[in-house]
C-alpha positions as MATLAB code, in Angstrom:
seq = 'MRSDFLAEDLKFELSILATVQGFYQKLMRDSLGGDVPIPSGLDEASLRQSDEGLPETLSRMYRWLHVLDMAITPAMLRQALTPETDSEVAEALLRYFVRRREPSDINRDKTDLIATFLYRHPRVSGQWEQHGYGLDGALPLSPFEIALIEILADTDVPQLPEEHVQLLRNFDPLREEIARYRDFNALMDSGIVSRVREIKRWLDSSFYHPGVLATVAAHNAAFGERFDLLFTKALGEIKQFAQALEEMGGSILSTVDGVEVTVEHVAAIEQNEMLKADYGNALEKFRRVSRLKKELDRRPPIRKSLLAPAAGSAIPSSNRSTAAAKPARVAAAKAPVAAQAFQPPVITAQQISAEEGKLRRVEESIRVFVRVADPKYRQIVPMRFFNLMLSPAEADAYSATFLEEKSLRADVARTLIRSVSCIARINTELEEIKRSQSMSSLWKLHADALVVLLDIVSSTTEEAGSVAKAAEKSDATSATAIHETVKKLRNRSDIAVKTLAHPGS';
ca = [
       0.154    0.039    0.016;
       2.948    2.341    0.701;
       4.538    1.631   -2.483;
       1.294    2.544   -4.171;
       1.152    5.971   -2.439;
       4.666    6.521   -3.264;
       4.054    5.805   -6.978;
       1.014    8.243   -6.943;
       3.172   10.894   -5.414;
       5.902   10.466   -8.064;
       3.253   10.475  -10.832;
       1.826   13.684   -9.539;
       5.436   15.229   -9.333;
       5.955   14.024  -12.828;
       2.739   15.429  -14.096;
       3.712   18.819  -12.710;
       7.109   18.763  -14.472;
       5.339   17.785  -17.725;
       3.128   20.858  -17.405;
       6.386   22.938  -16.914;
       7.997   21.156  -19.791;
       4.919   22.005  -22.114;
       4.997   25.795  -21.002;
       8.702   25.929  -21.540;
       8.443   24.345  -24.974;
       5.807   27.012  -25.992;
       7.924   29.856  -24.538;
      11.130   28.632  -26.519;
       9.063   28.148  -29.736;
       7.738   31.710  -29.436;
      11.220   33.050  -28.817;
      13.173   30.946  -31.367;
      10.660   30.324  -33.925;
      10.938   26.553  -33.663;
      10.661   23.679  -31.273;
      13.391   22.612  -28.967;
      14.024   18.713  -29.306;
      12.797   16.873  -26.330;
      15.265   14.146  -25.020;
      14.123   10.481  -25.630;
      11.681    9.320  -22.941;
      10.646   12.653  -21.811;
       8.176   13.417  -24.607;
       4.358   13.493  -23.716;
       3.702   10.026  -25.392;
       6.573    8.221  -23.473;
       5.465    9.824  -20.136;
       2.039    8.302  -20.581;
       3.049    4.861  -21.710;
       4.931    3.496  -18.529;
       5.096    3.810  -14.800;
       8.302    2.080  -14.653;
      11.448    3.791  -13.553;
       9.654    6.877  -12.315;
      12.477    7.945   -9.930;
      15.040    7.813  -12.800;
      12.641    9.696  -15.122;
      12.023   12.377  -12.627;
      15.633   12.808  -12.217;
      16.200   13.167  -15.873;
      13.258   15.618  -16.102;
      14.640   17.851  -13.399;
      17.994   17.957  -15.344;
      16.451   18.657  -18.549;
      14.208   21.443  -17.151;
      17.301   22.896  -15.560;
      19.054   23.180  -18.917;
      15.874   25.034  -20.239;
      15.909   27.199  -17.190;
      19.279   28.526  -18.151;
      18.024   29.692  -21.454;
      14.865   31.356  -19.881;
      15.195   34.779  -18.342;
      12.791   36.459  -15.895;
      12.015   38.969  -18.545;
      11.015   36.248  -20.854;
       8.827   34.558  -18.196;
       7.268   37.935  -17.492;
       6.311   38.333  -21.279;
       4.964   34.595  -21.507;
       2.802   34.973  -18.358;
      -0.375   36.548  -19.898;
      -4.037   36.860  -18.357;
      -4.733   34.008  -20.808;
      -2.319   31.684  -19.178;
      -4.160   28.757  -17.497;
      -3.912   29.212  -13.553;
      -2.800   25.456  -13.480;
       0.208   26.151  -15.481;
       1.188   29.017  -13.175;
       0.605   26.792  -10.185;
       2.821   24.110  -11.701;
       5.670   26.409  -12.207;
       5.250   27.792   -8.746;
       5.521   24.173   -7.261;
       8.525   23.433   -9.572;
      10.581   26.590   -8.507;
       9.690   26.202   -4.837;
      10.841   22.605   -4.876;
      14.028   23.572   -6.454;
      14.515   26.399   -4.046;
      17.746   27.387   -5.672;
      19.345   30.021   -3.908;
      19.909   32.596   -6.845;
      18.578   35.944   -7.733;
      17.192   34.532  -10.992;
      15.362   31.641   -9.343;
      14.066   33.952   -6.684;
      12.956   36.503   -9.477;
      11.093   33.903  -11.400;
       9.255   32.556   -8.161;
       8.450   36.181   -7.393;
       7.093   36.800  -10.937;
       4.811   33.643  -10.777;
       3.463   34.232   -7.312;
       2.621   37.637   -8.253;
       0.898   36.704  -11.516;
      -1.202   34.278   -9.361;
      -2.054   37.046   -7.051;
      -3.100   39.314   -9.808;
      -5.079   36.637  -11.715;
      -7.163   34.705   -9.095;
      -9.541   32.002  -10.408;
     -12.411   34.027   -9.091;
     -12.454   37.848   -9.182;
     -12.067   39.409   -6.006;
     -10.979   36.300   -4.310;
      -8.001   37.692   -2.408;
      -9.857   40.769   -1.045;
     -11.753   38.723    1.535;
     -10.604   38.948    5.275;
      -8.304   36.204    6.348;
      -8.929   33.675    9.082;
      -6.770   31.846   11.594;
      -6.192   28.208   10.709;
      -5.455   27.726   14.475;
      -7.875   30.276   15.603;
      -5.089   32.706   16.600;
      -2.866   33.499   13.487;
      -4.922   35.422   10.817;
      -3.808   34.458    7.171;
      -5.012   36.219    4.069;
      -7.021   34.140    1.541;
      -3.874   34.174   -0.825;
      -1.603   32.672    1.681;
      -4.185   29.861    2.402;
      -4.373   29.288   -1.325;
      -0.533   28.980   -1.640;
      -0.390   26.696    1.226;
      -2.884   24.504   -0.714;
      -0.886   24.526   -3.825;
       2.418   23.831   -1.968;
       0.814   21.230    0.202;
       2.918   18.283   -1.299;
       6.072   20.511   -1.240;
       8.646   20.727    1.669;
       8.414   24.445    2.330;
      11.085   26.051    4.373;
      10.579   27.021    8.138;
      10.040   30.779    8.900;
      12.477   31.976   11.514;
      11.589   34.901   13.790;
      14.036   37.335   12.336;
      12.532   36.761    8.864;
       8.993   37.288   10.465;
      10.342   40.641   11.484;
      11.650   41.489    7.986;
       8.038   40.720    6.724;
       6.684   43.463    8.897;
       8.611   45.902    6.691;
       6.111   45.499    3.931;
       2.994   47.338    5.371;
       4.795   50.655    5.866;
       6.211   50.290    2.262;
       2.730   49.722    0.869;
       1.498   52.826    2.729;
       4.588   54.620    1.414;
       3.916   53.647   -2.130;
       0.277   54.878   -1.897;
       1.493   58.342   -1.045;
       3.408   58.954   -4.209;
       1.636   61.189   -6.780;
       4.812   61.758   -8.984;
       6.944   59.431  -11.076;
      10.269   61.224  -10.033;
       9.440   60.982   -6.358;
       8.856   57.323   -6.666;
      12.064   56.652   -8.645;
      14.057   58.909   -6.112;
      12.630   56.946   -3.123;
      14.793   54.171   -3.734;
      11.964   51.698   -2.799;
      12.865   49.207   -5.645;
      16.477   48.608   -4.295;
      15.075   48.625   -0.661;
      12.552   45.809   -1.368;
      15.136   43.825   -3.459;
      17.431   43.905   -0.618;
      14.836   42.662    1.986;
      14.090   39.623   -0.594;
      17.873   38.833   -0.413;
      17.898   38.852    3.352;
      14.942   36.453    3.485;
      17.231   33.946    1.816;
      15.613   30.453    1.503;
      12.588   31.635    3.570;
      11.557   33.502    0.464;
       9.882   30.169   -0.731;
       7.693   29.994    2.334;
       3.838   30.654    1.326;
       3.566   33.361    3.969;
       6.484   35.352    2.376;
       5.352   34.770   -1.199;
       1.893   36.010   -0.186;
       3.255   39.105    1.400;
       5.680   39.842   -1.492;
       2.981   39.253   -4.183;
       0.625   41.777   -2.592;
       3.676   44.280   -2.403;
       4.458   43.788   -5.941;
       0.744   44.274   -7.124;
       0.342   47.384   -5.154;
       3.891   48.739   -6.321;
       3.236   47.736  -10.088;
      -0.173   49.407  -10.047;
       1.275   52.764   -8.714;
       4.324   52.449  -10.765;
       2.501   51.947  -14.093;
       0.089   54.653  -13.315;
       2.734   57.395  -12.514;
       5.032   56.099  -15.327;
       2.138   56.295  -17.906;
       1.228   59.858  -16.624;
       4.953   61.129  -16.870;
       5.633   59.449  -20.348;
       2.293   61.211  -21.489;
       3.318   64.586  -20.366;
       6.790   64.139  -22.081;
       5.287   62.923  -25.382;
       2.703   65.832  -25.193;
       5.649   68.221  -24.901;
       7.519   66.618  -27.654;
       4.391   66.740  -30.031;
       4.090   70.516  -29.310;
       7.681   71.054  -29.741;
       7.640   69.223  -33.128;
       4.734   71.346  -34.238;
       6.795   74.448  -33.515;
       9.630   73.041  -35.824;
      11.892   72.073  -32.890;
      13.390   68.700  -32.445;
      15.701   68.711  -29.197;
      13.696   68.432  -25.914;
      16.691   68.593  -23.509;
      20.052   67.093  -22.718;
      20.197   64.059  -20.293;
      23.473   62.622  -19.140;
      25.233   64.690  -21.759;
      23.006   63.151  -24.592;
      20.567   65.345  -26.684;
      17.011   63.797  -26.322;
      15.079   64.403  -29.705;
      11.461   64.246  -30.542;
      12.316   61.097  -32.311;
      13.844   59.464  -29.066;
      10.691   60.069  -27.350;
       8.410   58.820  -30.245;
      10.366   55.508  -30.017;
       9.576   54.912  -26.522;
       7.285   51.961  -26.355;
       5.404   52.228  -23.009;
       3.934   48.679  -22.897;
       7.157   47.179  -23.920;
       8.998   48.947  -21.003;
       6.367   48.112  -18.493;
       6.357   44.417  -19.506;
      10.139   44.247  -19.293;
      11.911   42.914  -16.161;
      12.220   45.883  -13.756;
      15.948   45.031  -13.020;
      16.859   45.140  -16.715;
      14.618   48.069  -17.630;
      15.344   50.209  -14.523;
      17.959   52.373  -16.205;
      15.587   53.138  -18.940;
      13.054   54.163  -16.302;
      15.691   56.474  -14.568;
      16.443   58.249  -17.826;
      12.731   58.878  -18.427;
      12.710   60.236  -14.765;
      15.765   62.360  -15.462;
      14.211   63.856  -18.674;
      10.929   64.584  -16.770;
      13.036   66.432  -14.091;
      14.639   68.574  -16.857;
      11.340   69.532  -18.293;
       9.750   70.283  -14.868;
      12.662   72.627  -14.038;
      11.248   75.047  -16.646;
       8.176   76.777  -15.392;
       7.193   78.229  -18.807;
       7.241   74.905  -20.320;
       5.268   73.391  -17.309;
       2.633   76.018  -17.854;
       2.343   75.316  -21.682;
       1.578   71.802  -20.799;
      -1.123   72.514  -18.487;
      -2.671   74.821  -20.920;
      -2.422   73.094  -24.274;
      -5.465   74.880  -25.592;
      -3.573   78.262  -25.689;
      -1.238   76.681  -28.568;
       1.492   76.104  -26.032;
       2.297   79.910  -26.408;
       3.198   82.057  -23.442;
       3.357   85.875  -23.424;
       6.766   87.359  -23.372;
       5.684   90.607  -21.364;
       7.183   89.087  -18.320;
      10.558   88.556  -19.733;
      10.745   91.494  -22.295;
      12.346   94.915  -21.859;
      13.193   97.684  -24.346;
      15.899   95.436  -26.172;
      13.261   92.736  -27.257;
      10.324   95.059  -28.081;
      11.808   97.214  -30.705;
      13.420   94.008  -32.182;
      10.053   92.688  -32.894;
       8.496   95.930  -34.150;
      11.616   96.597  -36.317;
      11.570   92.963  -37.622;
       7.908   93.166  -38.518;
       8.632   95.986  -40.956;
      11.611   94.319  -42.554;
      11.193   92.899  -46.035;
      12.945   89.694  -46.872;
      13.423   88.782  -50.447;
       9.848   87.940  -51.646;
       8.566   87.354  -48.071;
       8.209   89.730  -45.178;
       9.356   88.681  -41.657;
       6.504   88.436  -39.238;
       7.771   88.522  -35.753;
       6.852   85.120  -33.818;
       4.984   84.883  -30.671;
       7.565   83.639  -28.187;
       6.688   79.987  -27.175;
       7.773   77.875  -24.376;
       9.044   75.442  -26.922;
      11.341   78.141  -28.706;
      12.717   79.221  -25.178;
      13.234   75.623  -24.250;
      15.272   74.920  -27.587;
      17.290   78.176  -27.069;
      18.150   77.401  -23.417;
      19.548   74.001  -24.732;
      21.650   75.708  -27.289;
      22.923   78.193  -24.710;
      23.892   75.282  -22.256;
      25.777   73.437  -25.204;
      27.549   76.923  -25.929;
      28.493   77.211  -22.156;
      29.832   73.783  -21.967;
      32.013   74.137  -25.206;
      33.494   77.299  -24.104;
      34.109   75.891  -20.611;
      36.028   72.687  -22.034;
      38.064   74.961  -24.314;
      39.137   77.538  -21.526;
      39.987   74.646  -19.187;
      42.202   72.744  -21.503;
      43.809   75.646  -23.440;
      47.255   76.995  -22.999;
      46.735   79.996  -20.508;
      48.166   82.307  -23.068;
      45.428   81.781  -25.497;
      42.333   80.721  -23.394;
      40.726   84.164  -23.802;
      40.477   83.638  -27.541;
      37.805   81.020  -28.115;
      37.416   79.528  -31.665;
      33.849   79.380  -32.786;
      32.354   78.334  -36.072;
      32.353   81.669  -37.844;
      34.394   83.784  -35.513;
      36.818   84.089  -32.500;
      34.964   84.996  -29.372;
      37.139   87.259  -27.038;
      36.859   86.754  -23.278;
      37.914   89.200  -20.742;
      40.217   87.669  -17.883;
      37.249   87.708  -15.417;
      35.111   85.798  -18.003;
      37.826   83.237  -18.499;
      38.144   82.650  -14.849;
      34.471   82.216  -14.488;
      34.542   79.543  -17.195;
      37.175   77.687  -15.395;
      35.819   78.152  -11.926;
      35.132   74.867   -9.824;
      32.787   76.573   -7.327;
      29.783   77.192   -9.753;
      27.538   74.909   -7.821;
      27.919   76.958   -4.640;
      25.323   79.138   -3.079;
      27.657   82.136   -2.693;
      28.129   85.550   -4.281;
      31.250   84.575   -6.010;
      29.398   81.660   -7.752;
      26.563   84.135   -8.784;
      29.042   86.361  -10.328;
      30.647   83.515  -12.216;
      27.231   82.161  -13.267;
      26.202   85.629  -14.422;
      29.350   86.159  -16.591;
      29.027   82.803  -18.081;
      25.447   83.210  -19.024;
      26.032   86.591  -20.543;
      29.046   85.504  -22.645;
      27.135   82.532  -23.903;
      24.335   84.870  -25.114;
      26.774   87.103  -26.829;
      28.175   83.897  -28.579;
      24.808   82.771  -29.553;
      23.801   86.248  -30.921;
      27.088   86.374  -32.977;
      26.396   83.032  -34.430;
      22.755   83.893  -35.489;
      24.045   87.296  -37.002;
      26.661   85.232  -39.185;
      24.060   82.679  -40.187;
      21.723   85.718  -41.323;
      24.614   87.199  -43.370;
      24.847   83.743  -45.252;
      21.033   83.368  -45.876;
      20.063   86.712  -47.326;
      19.125   85.021  -50.583;
      16.976   82.373  -48.832;
      13.909   83.832  -47.207;
      13.101   80.621  -45.209;
      16.387   80.264  -43.714;
      16.705   84.058  -43.016;
      13.227   83.790  -41.035;
      14.436   80.849  -39.105;
      17.374   82.698  -37.866;
      15.761   85.889  -37.422;
      13.117   84.190  -35.203;
      16.113   82.632  -33.125;
      17.429   86.207  -32.553;
      14.007   87.443  -31.390;
      14.033   84.638  -28.828;
      17.505   85.365  -27.915;
      16.772   89.105  -27.408;
      13.898   88.075  -25.200;
      16.207   85.970  -23.038;
      18.722   88.655  -22.898;
      16.327   91.036  -21.443;
      15.991   88.791  -18.266;
      19.576   87.864  -18.352;
      20.544   91.772  -18.169;
      18.077   92.229  -15.258;
      19.556   89.410  -13.263;
      23.003   90.509  -13.930;
      22.052   93.851  -12.527;
      20.869   92.439   -9.386;
      23.983   90.483   -9.014;
      26.257   93.446   -9.811;
      24.313   95.308   -7.127;
      25.000   92.595   -4.499;
      28.630   92.463   -5.562;
      29.265   96.350   -5.275;
      29.096   96.127   -1.576;
      31.785   93.598   -1.084;
      33.528   93.047   -4.217;
      33.785   96.009   -6.623;
      36.105   94.209   -9.037;
      33.457   91.619   -9.679;
      30.685   94.280  -10.075;
      32.694   96.074  -12.625;
      33.479   92.696  -14.620;
      29.613   92.274  -14.781;
      28.916   95.653  -16.045;
      31.626   95.457  -18.756;
      30.163   92.085  -19.916;
      26.673   93.450  -20.040;
      27.695   96.341  -21.907;
      29.148   93.990  -24.589;
      26.082   92.113  -24.465;
      23.862   95.180  -25.096;
      25.949   96.212  -27.991;
      25.422   92.978  -29.617;
      21.834   93.188  -29.033;
      21.574   96.556  -30.557;
      23.329   95.109  -33.585;
      20.742   92.324  -33.703;
      17.966   94.777  -33.586;
      19.296   96.809  -36.455;
      19.913   93.655  -38.457;
      16.262   92.690  -38.152;
      15.178   96.255  -39.137;
      17.514   96.411  -42.123;
      18.121   92.803  -43.240;
      19.782   93.855  -46.580;
      22.393   96.110  -45.053;
];
């Protein structure tokens, strides 16, 4: 009688492995486009024909599945587990991985995925939302944990030591923390992903206990729901910004980690593919999206345009304009260009954003040159069409190492850098206008850029005046340097206004 029970147990275990093998075969077929040859005696027909040599067959099956496991990543498993996947298949996979209990991150991640899948896709809708009850009248268990206990009833699950019970108590505060996040950047900056992964490692072999799997699966579901919601919202705002920028003729959203992010890059982001990918592998992509979102959020005018798209993403420039920008638009409106008159543009958030990106790149290129050039020649910066001449104070500002400080000297250096970069950009656009006199469309493009630059210059000179005034009290030399640089900037601005008013001169 005992041998009969043993044989039935072996048959049941073999049936579980056969189910796993069938799932793996389909997964490999979908990935490779063809079937993987099954070893002799392990195919479905052979397993049904004979009950002899069950221990040896089981041993061979475990070895064979271990080989297949090596070719299957957690990301592949995540993609293969769809709402259409039979619960019996997922339960067989869970039994297989818990029985193996291999102490590796990959095996743990796969078990994690399967348990979370079962939690998200109960056999009966709302099954896990009922209140738990105590099997011994004292310890309350969640319905999902009870289900896992039943699924793994024939499996030797690990004991749960007290220190690991304490670790599990971290998950309730974590779920409360997740529910409070309303912003994707805040969720990414919280470090909650790495914190949870660390707890899972600390649980070691206890991770395969039904109570641990139930707790982790509930956390994963809560985190995944919040993550997907906030990521979708953030990516939607980025794509909305990119679309508005493209409609205005722009292409560069911002610079992230030294790389320009274009409209095409954003269009290529596949939301569903990123969300289905393994979090560990896709985490850096999510971080780049978060960094891009931060760059865009730092710009109040752009943020305002996103919140009011019905206004055509345009913002009034009256808050930024002074006497330098206003006559530029008036003069430009009267200026005929070849066969087409130039109409001054309404300055939009997208135009300001694009120009700010160009100014940052100019700042960086000048900074690099000044820092590596021979000290005798660092004040002569070679640009595309001209040599940019720097004063000693301006060269010192570009080579300063204290720009991130919150101090007066840092304010002075940043003011000089900003002003010089504006001068360089105006010079570049003036040279471009000279070379495009016979092409009205190109002339208008560079004329539009000058109008935006003059608008930016107006706020730059205002800010420079405030910094110079603060410097006069303690550092007259710095104040003088600012005044001299601003004087050069105003001279170049005057030339830009005249150029727009008299394009043929």
